[in-house]
C-alpha positions in Angstrom: 0.0 0.0 0.0 1.6 3.3 -1.1 1.7 6.5 1.0 -1.2 8.2 -0.7 -3.4 5.1 -0.3 -2.6 4.9 3.3 -3.2 8.6 3.8 -6.5 8.6 2.0 -7.7 5.5 3.9 -6.9 7.2 7.2 -8.5 10.4 6.0 -11.6 8.5 4.9 -11.9 7.0 8.4 -11.7 10.5 9.9 -14.3 11.7 7.4 -16.7 8.9 8.2 -16.3 9.6 12.0 -17.0 13.3 11.3 -20.0 12.6 9.1 -21.5 10.2 11.7 -21.5 13.1 14.3 -24.0 14.9 12.0 -26.0 12.0 10.6 -25.7 9.4 13.3 -24.4 5.9 12.6 -24.1 5.2 8.9 -25.6 2.1 7.3 -23.2 -0.5 6.0 -24.3 0.5 2.4 -23.3 4.1 2.9 -20.0 3.1 4.7 -19.0 0.9 1.8 -20.0 3.5 -0.8 -17.9 6.3 0.8 -14.9 4.0 1.1 -15.3 2.9 -2.6 -15.5 6.5 -3.9 -12.3 8.5 -3.1 -13.5 12.1 -2.8 -10.2 13.6 -3.9 -10.5 12.0 -7.3 -13.6 14.1 -7.9 -12.0 17.5 -7.2 -10.0 19.8 -9.5 -6.5 20.9 -8.7 -7.8 24.3 -7.5 -10.5 24.4 -4.9 -11.9 27.0 -2.6 -12.7 26.0 1.0 -14.5 28.4 3.3 -12.2 31.0 4.9 -14.0 31.3 8.2 -15.1 34.9 7.4 -18.1 34.3 5.1 -15.9 33.9 2.0 -13.6 31.4 0.3 -9.9 31.0 0.0 -8.0 29.3 -2.9 -6.3 26.0 -2.2 -4.0 24.7 -4.9 -2.9 21.0 -4.9 0.4 21.9 -6.7 1.5 24.4 -4.0 -0.2 23.0 -0.9 -0.8 19.3 -1.4 -1.3 18.3 2.2 -3.8 21.2 2.8 -5.6 20.3 -0.4 -5.9 16.6 0.6 -7.1 17.4 4.1 -9.7 19.8 2.6 -10.8 17.0 0.2 -11.6 14.7 3.1 -13.2 17.3 5.4 -17.0 17.3 6.0 -17.2 20.7 4.4 -18.5 22.2 1.1 -15.7 23.0 -1.4 -16.3 25.5 -4.3 -14.9 24.0 -7.5 -15.9 26.7 -10.0 -16.4 30.4 -10.0 -18.1 32.3 -12.9 -18.0 36.1 -13.0 -16.8 36.1 -9.4 -19.6 33.9 -8.1 -19.5 30.2 -7.1 -21.3 28.1 -9.7 -20.3 24.6 -8.7 -19.3 23.0 -5.5 -18.6 19.6 -3.9 -21.2 19.5 -1.1 -20.6 18.4 2.4 -20.5 14.6 2.5 -22.8 14.5 5.5 -25.4 16.5 3.6 -25.0 14.3 0.5 -25.6 11.2 2.6 -28.5 12.7 4.4 -30.1 13.4 1.0 -29.5 9.8 -0.1 -31.0 8.7 3.2 -34.1 10.8 2.6 -34.4 9.0 -0.7 -34.3 5.7 1.2 -31.1 4.5 -0.4 -29.6 3.4 2.9 -32.5 1.0 3.4 -33.2 0.0 -0.2 -30.2 0.6 -2.3 -31.6 -1.6 -5.2 -34.4 0.9 -5.6 -34.5 0.9 -9.4 -33.9 3.7 -11.9 -32.6 6.9 -10.3 -32.4 10.4 -12.0 -29.8 12.8 -10.6 -30.2 16.4 -11.5 -26.9 18.3 -11.5 -23.9 16.0 -11.9 -21.4 18.6 -10.7 -18.1 16.8 -10.0 -19.7 13.3 -10.4 -19.1 12.4 -6.7 -22.8 11.9 -5.9 -23.4 10.0 -9.1 -20.6 7.7 -8.1 -22.2 7.0 -4.8 -25.5 6.3 -6.6 -23.7 3.8 -8.8 -22.2 2.1 -5.8 -25.7 1.9 -4.2 -27.9 1.2 -7.2 -25.7 0.0 -10.0 -24.4 1.9 -13.0 -27.2 0.9 -15.3 -29.8 2.3 -12.9 -28.3 5.8 -12.8 -28.8 8.8 -15.1 -27.3 12.2 -14.3 -28.1 15.5 -16.0 -25.8 18.5 -16.1 -26.4 21.8 -17.8 -22.8 23.0 -18.0 -21.0 21.0 -20.7 -17.6 21.5 -19.1 -18.8 20.1 -15.8 -20.6 17.3 -17.6 -17.4 16.3 -19.4 -15.5 16.5 -16.2 -18.0 14.4 -14.2 -17.9 11.8 -16.9 -14.1 11.6 -16.8 -14.1 11.4 -13.0 -16.7 8.6 -13.0 -14.8 6.6 -15.6 -11.6 7.1 -13.6 -13.2 5.2 -10.7 -14.8 2.6 -13.0 -18.4 3.8 -13.2 -20.3 4.4 -16.4 -23.8 5.8 -15.6 -25.6 7.7 -18.4 -24.3 11.3 -18.3 -26.7 13.7 -20.1 -25.9 17.3 -21.1 -29.1 19.2 -20.7 -31.3 21.4 -18.6 -32.0 19.6 -15.4 -35.3 21.5 -15.0 -36.6 19.3 -17.8 -35.4 16.1 -16.3 -34.6 13.4 -18.8 -37.8 11.9 -20.3 -35.9 9.3 -22.3 -35.2 7.3 -19.2 -38.5 7.8 -17.4 -40.2 6.7 -15.3 -37.8 6.9 -12.3 -38.3 5.5 -8.8 -36.1 8.3 -7.4 -35.4 11.8 -8.6 -32.6 13.6 -6.6 -31.6 17.2 -7.2 -28.2 18.5 -6.2 -29.3 22.1 -6.4 -32.2 24.0 -4.8 -35.5 25.1 -6.3 -38.4 27.3 -5.2 -41.0 25.1 -7.0 -41.0 21.5 -8.1 -40.7 21.5 -11.9 -43.6 19.7 -13.6 -41.3 17.5 -15.6 -40.0 15.9 -12.4 -43.5 15.0 -11.3 -44.3 13.6 -14.8 -41.1 11.5 -14.9 -41.4 9.9 -11.5 -43.5 6.8 -11.2 -46.4 6.7 -8.8 -45.1 6.1 -5.3 -41.6 7.3 -6.2 -39.7 9.9 -4.4 -38.5 13.4 -5.4 -35.8 14.7 -3.1 -34.8 18.3 -3.7 -33.2 21.1 -1.7 -35.3 24.2 -1.3 -34.6 27.9 -1.5 -36.5 31.2 -1.6 -35.3 34.7 -2.3 -35.6 35.5 1.4 -34.2 32.2 2.8 -31.4 31.3 0.4 -30.5 27.7 1.2 -32.4 25.9 4.0 -34.8 23.0 3.9 -35.1 19.9 1.7 -38.4 18.6 0.3 -39.2 14.9 0.0 -42.2 14.4 -2.2 -44.0 11.2 -2.9 -45.7 11.1 -6.3 -49.3 10.0 -6.8 -51.0 8.0 -9.5 -52.8 11.2 -10.8 -49.5 13.0 -11.6 -49.4 15.0 -8.4 -47.5 14.5 -5.2 -47.3 15.3 -1.5 -44.4 15.5 1.0 -42.7 17.2 3.9 -39.8 19.6 4.3 -36.8 18.7 6.4 -34.6 21.3 8.1 -30.9 21.2 7.1 -28.7 23.3 4.9 -29.1 22.7 1.2 -27.4 23.4 -2.1 -26.8 26.2 -4.6 -29.9 27.3 -6.4 -30.8 26.2 -9.9 -28.9 28.2 -12.5 -30.5 31.6 -13.3 -32.6 31.7 -10.2 -30.4 33.7 -7.8 -32.2 36.8 -6.5 -31.1 40.3 -7.0 -30.9 42.6 -4.0 -31.0 45.9 -6.0 -33.4 48.3 -4.3 -33.4 51.1 -6.8 -36.9 51.2 -8.3 -36.8 54.6 -9.9 -40.1 55.2 -8.2 -39.7 58.1 -5.9 -43.2 58.0 -4.3 -41.8 56.9 -1.0 -44.0 56.2 2.0 -42.5 56.6 5.5 -44.1 54.9 8.4 -43.1 53.1 11.6 -43.3 49.4 12.5 -43.3 47.4 15.7 -41.8 44.4 13.9 -38.1 44.3 14.4 -36.1 43.6 11.3 -34.0 41.1 13.4 -37.2 39.0 13.9 -37.4 38.2 10.2 -33.7 38.5 9.1 -31.7 37.9 12.2 -31.1 34.2 12.0 -34.4 32.6 13.1 -34.4 30.1 10.2 -38.0 29.0 11.0 -39.3 32.5 10.6 -37.2 33.2 7.6 -38.3 30.0 5.9 -41.9 31.0 6.4 -41.3 34.6 5.0 -39.6 33.1 2.0 -42.6 30.8 1.3 -45.2 33.4 1.8 -43.7 36.7 0.4 -42.5 35.6 -3.0 -39.7 37.5 -4.6 -38.8 39.4 -1.4 -35.0 39.4 -0.6 -32.9 41.3 1.9 -29.4 42.5 2.7 -28.1 44.2 5.8 -26.6 47.6 5.1 -22.9 47.1 4.5 -21.9 50.7 3.9 -21.0 51.3 7.5 -23.3 54.3 7.8 -26.3 52.3 9.0 -25.0 48.8 9.7 -26.2 46.8 11.4 -29.3 48.7 12.1 -30.7 49.1 8.5 -32.4 46.3 6.6 -32.7 46.8 2.9 -35.5 44.8 1.3 -36.1 44.4 -2.5 -38.4 42.6 -4.8 -36.3 40.4 -7.1 -39.1 40.3 -9.7 -40.0 44.0 -9.8 -39.2 47.6 -8.7 -40.5 47.6 -5.1 -38.2 48.2 -2.1 -38.2 49.0 1.5 -35.7 50.0 4.2 -36.2 49.4 8.0 -34.1 51.5 10.4 -33.6 51.5 14.1 -33.2 55.1 15.1 -31.3 54.4 18.3 -34.0 55.9 20.6 -37.2 53.9 20.5 -36.3 50.2 20.8 -39.9 49.1 20.1 -40.4 51.1 16.9 -38.6 51.0 13.6 -38.7 53.6 10.8 -39.9 52.1 7.5 -39.5 53.6 4.0 -41.3 51.9 1.2 -41.7 52.5 -2.6 -43.0 50.7 -5.6 -46.2 48.9 -6.5 -45.8 46.4 -3.6 -45.6 47.5 0.1 -43.0 44.8 0.9 -42.7 45.5 4.6 -46.4 45.4 5.0 -46.4 42.0 3.3 -43.6 40.8 5.5 -45.3 42.0 8.7 -48.5 40.2 7.7 -46.5 37.0 6.9 -44.7 37.1 10.3 -48.1 37.6 12.1 -49.4 34.6 10.2 -46.4 32.5 11.3 -47.0 33.6 14.9 -50.7 32.6 14.6 -49.8 29.3 13.2 -47.8 28.6 16.4 -44.3 29.5 15.1 -43.9 26.2 13.2 -40.5 24.8 12.4 -39.4 23.9 8.9 -40.1 20.2 9.7 -43.8 21.1 10.2 -44.2 22.3 6.6 -45.3 20.2 3.7 -46.2 20.6 0.1 -49.0 19.2 -2.1 -48.8 19.4 -5.9 -52.0 18.8 -7.8 -52.6 17.7 -11.4 -53.5 21.3 -12.5 -50.0 22.5 -11.6 -50.9 24.3 -8.3 -48.5 23.7 -5.4 -49.7 24.5 -1.9 -47.6 24.8 1.2 -49.2 23.8 4.5 -48.2 23.4 8.1 -49.2 20.6 10.4 -49.8 21.2 14.1 -49.0 18.8 17.0 -52.7 17.7 16.8 -52.3 16.7 13.1 -54.4 19.6 11.8 -53.2 21.1 8.5 -53.4 24.8 7.8 -52.6 26.4 4.4 -49.5 28.6 4.5 -49.3 29.7 0.8 -49.5 28.8 -2.8 -46.4 28.9 -4.9 
């Protein structure tokens, strides 16, 4: 056994121990899959781990091989591609990857049948699927032709040959349908109709979720029905990058100078201060609303800037330093965004401040998708339509 093999074997042991702290004890199927798919073989020479300050730092295998290899076997997300200064592809945390596969039931029933992966990325997740389900059962779709080619090379390098399709994952891959499992490696704010159509009745769609307000939190597990709809629950844990082209803009210049100045008893920190359950609800029920804390230094951290990523409306919410229970609100545009947010927060309070795990989604055959919450008594109440 050479030095690298011994090193990666030890690092894999450490990774599995770290992952188990997050997921709990791993099934034997998952343990075997991780050991059979060396993560470092699915990473480019230049990666960007998190820098601890909200950003990323470059790590080059050529100049820092030990640091690069340690990062490769850490339970951490690693950016593998930047486009125009923004991360557009990453190797997700192994613990999150395995939890997604567990939500798809692949730890209990690895021979589940045909599986459609949406977003090949580096190919690492597809390799795990091949280990669990067999190469012939797996199809993976990737929009970026460069990433698709790289994923295919990486998969072949470890002896796997699933079908790798270059295409828009939003449309799924009808040629291989129906599938028993559809697993997305990027987040969405609505289940694409093609995924429902291509999943056999009783099959599972597992997809990370995002909204303009709550960027990457929550994963939906939807069971499809014989009439072409589906129903499922959300699960609370960090998710993935959004589908290409769906990232919100936080620009707040509407050109509409008809500003309205009022005051509010709702604190901006209540809806944008880290309460992920409240933020998840706002994201579901106030479509298009996104926010950023003022970073100019003049108002931070006491000004919240709110914008509509689908139109010109905006709002700002300020703490004036004198009245701790009132906040100055300036709004403009056709939507009164802060009024909508205030109503949504009141609705969340009236629902009993539900956690992400209490939300579910029902998709009907007409294309409507309704989000609901379920109380401790089992009663469901509508939260919103999306």
